[in-house]
N, C-alpha and C positions, 0 to 999 in steps of 0.2 A: 570736667569735674575738678573740684578744688581740694586743697588740703583739708579744709573744713568738712567737706564732704566725706573724704577719707576717715576723718576723725569720727564722724557720726556713724559711718559704716563700722568702724572699729568697736565703738560702743554698743552698736546693735548686734554685732557678732558675738561680743563678749556675753551679752545678756542671753542670747540664743544658746550659747555654749553653757552657761551657768544654769540654764533651765532644761538642759539635756537634749537640745536640738542640734546635735553636731553636724549633721548634713547641711541644714539650713544655715548654720553658722559659717560653714566652709564656703558657701556660695557667696555670702555677704563679704567675708573676709578676702575672698579671692578677687573680688572687684575692688576692694580697698587697696590690695597689694598692686593692682594695675595703676592706680592713681599714685601710690607712694611705694614704688618698688624697693626702696632702700630703708624702710622703716622696720626695724627689727620687731617692734612691738606688735605690728600687724602680722608679719611673717611667723612669729612665735605662736600667736594665737591661731593663725591659719593651720600651722602644723599640728597643734593640739586638737583642732577640730577634725582635721583630716585623720588623725590617729584614732580619735574616738569613733569615727564613722567607718572604721575598718579599712581606710586606705593607707596602709602602713608604708608602702614604698614611696608614695606621693608625699606623706608626711616627712619621711627621711630627707626627701629633696629639700623641703622647706627648712627643716632643722639645719641641714647643712649649709643652706643659704644664709641663715641667721649666723652661723659660725663664721662664714666668710666675711660678713659685715662686722661681727663683734666676737672674736675668738675667746673672750673671757666670759661668755654667756654660759654659766654653769647649767641652767635648765635646758638650754639647746643641746649640750653634750649629753645630759640625761635622757632627753627625748630621743635624740639620734641613737643612743644605745639601746633604748627600747625598741625602736623601729628596726634596728639591724638584728636584734635578738628575734624579733617577730618574723623577719624575712630569712632567718637562718644564718646570719653572719655573726656567729658567737664570739669570735676572737676580736672582731671590731667592735662589737657591742661592749665587751668587757673593757676594751680601752677607753671608750667614751664614758662608761659608768665610773670607771676609776678616776677619770679626769674630774668628772663632776663632783665626786666625793672628796677628792683632794682640794677642790676649789671651795667646797661648802661642807666641811666635816660635820657641822651641826645638823644637816638634813637627814633625818632618820629614814625618809622614803628611799634616798639614795644608798644608804647604808643596808637597809633590809633588802633591797633589790640585789645588790652586790653579794651580800651574804647568801641569798637563795642560790645564786648562780655558782658561788664558790663551793657551797656545801652540797 
């Protein structure tokens, strides 16, 4: 498979995710990540699909991989924080959520999530 194939799979995965088919999106995006293992856009969408399909621990692995590739990805910090919260790692979750908010203080979803945990 080529980079073009991976891009087509990324678009297909995003479409499925947008239409609420998280599991199907994860399957497509997983294949795309095998073709382009260092593409953060593919891995971030894969993590979102995994999270939405209930596979929080696996989503955390993908968000962590995105952060290995791009430590400045605020959404990956946010997503990893949500995953860690869902799997019972509250302290680690708070750390990533605080980082995400510090990076993007304009994001109301980051702020409200952190506020809910702090309150």
